[in-house]
C-alpha positions as CSV (number, residue, x, y, z in Angstrom):
1,M,-34.7,-3.4,17.3
2,K,-37.2,-6.2,18.3
3,T,-37.5,-7.0,21.9
4,A,-37.6,-10.6,23.3
5,H,-41.4,-10.1,23.7
6,D,-41.6,-9.3,20.0
7,L,-39.6,-12.4,19.0
8,V,-41.8,-14.6,21.2
9,A,-45.0,-13.1,19.8
10,A,-43.7,-13.7,16.2
11,A,-42.8,-17.3,17.0
12,R,-46.1,-18.0,18.6
13,A,-47.9,-16.6,15.6
14,R,-46.3,-19.4,13.5
15,I,-47.0,-22.4,15.8
16,T,-50.0,-24.2,17.1
17,E,-49.9,-24.8,20.9
18,V,-51.4,-28.1,21.8
19,P,-53.7,-28.2,24.9
20,L,-52.7,-30.8,27.5
21,A,-55.9,-32.8,26.7
22,E,-54.7,-33.2,23.1
23,A,-51.0,-33.7,23.8
24,D,-51.0,-37.5,23.8
25,A,-52.6,-37.6,20.3
26,A,-50.3,-34.9,19.0
27,V,-47.2,-36.8,20.2
28,R,-48.4,-40.0,18.5
29,A,-49.1,-38.1,15.2
30,A,-45.8,-36.2,15.1
31,D,-43.3,-37.2,12.5
32,L,-40.6,-35.4,14.5
33,L,-40.4,-35.1,18.3
34,I,-37.9,-32.8,19.9
35,D,-37.4,-32.2,23.6
36,V,-35.9,-28.7,24.0
37,R,-35.2,-29.0,27.7
38,E,-31.7,-28.9,29.1
39,P,-29.6,-32.2,28.9
40,D,-30.0,-33.1,32.6
41,E,-33.8,-32.7,32.3
42,Y,-33.8,-34.9,29.1
43,A,-31.6,-37.5,30.8
44,A,-33.9,-37.6,33.8
45,G,-36.8,-38.8,31.5
46,H,-38.2,-37.9,28.1
47,L,-40.9,-39.0,25.8
48,P,-40.2,-42.2,23.8
49,G,-38.6,-41.3,20.4
50,A,-37.8,-37.7,21.3
51,M,-34.5,-36.2,20.3
52,G,-32.9,-34.0,23.0
53,I,-31.9,-30.6,21.6
54,P,-31.7,-27.8,24.1
55,R,-33.6,-24.7,23.0
56,G,-30.5,-22.6,22.9
57,L,-28.9,-24.9,20.4
58,L,-32.0,-25.8,18.3
59,E,-31.3,-23.7,15.2
60,F,-27.7,-24.8,15.1
61,R,-28.4,-28.4,15.5
62,L,-31.2,-28.5,13.0
63,S,-29.0,-27.0,10.4
64,A,-26.0,-29.1,11.2
65,T,-27.5,-32.6,11.6
66,P,-27.8,-34.4,8.3
67,E,-30.5,-36.8,9.5
68,L,-32.8,-34.0,10.3
69,P,-34.8,-32.4,7.5
70,A,-33.6,-29.0,6.2
71,E,-37.2,-27.9,5.8
72,P,-39.9,-28.0,8.6
73,V,-41.6,-31.4,8.9
74,R,-45.3,-31.4,9.7
75,P,-46.5,-32.5,12.1
76,S,-43.6,-31.8,14.4
77,M,-43.9,-31.6,18.2
78,F,-41.5,-29.7,20.5
79,H,-41.7,-30.5,24.2
80,S,-40.5,-28.2,27.0
81,A,-40.9,-28.1,30.7
82,S,-43.1,-25.0,30.5
83,W,-44.1,-22.2,28.1
84,P,-45.0,-18.7,29.1
85,P,-48.8,-18.1,29.2
């Protein structure tokens, strides 16, 4: 059985992390912007145009929301409070 570390490593292999210095341009270039923080964090302030979908609900919401694409959209940007180094 895969560990949480294995799952995170597999996910990180499929994404491109954006350095802070390039984040502004990446947000402007994104066709889809999702804030994966908790609802209270999103309500306290979020990037303009970002959809609030908590990380724990992301897969469910992406598959159940008709206005969201069924296939990945590129470029997409996911925003969180922090990410493990």
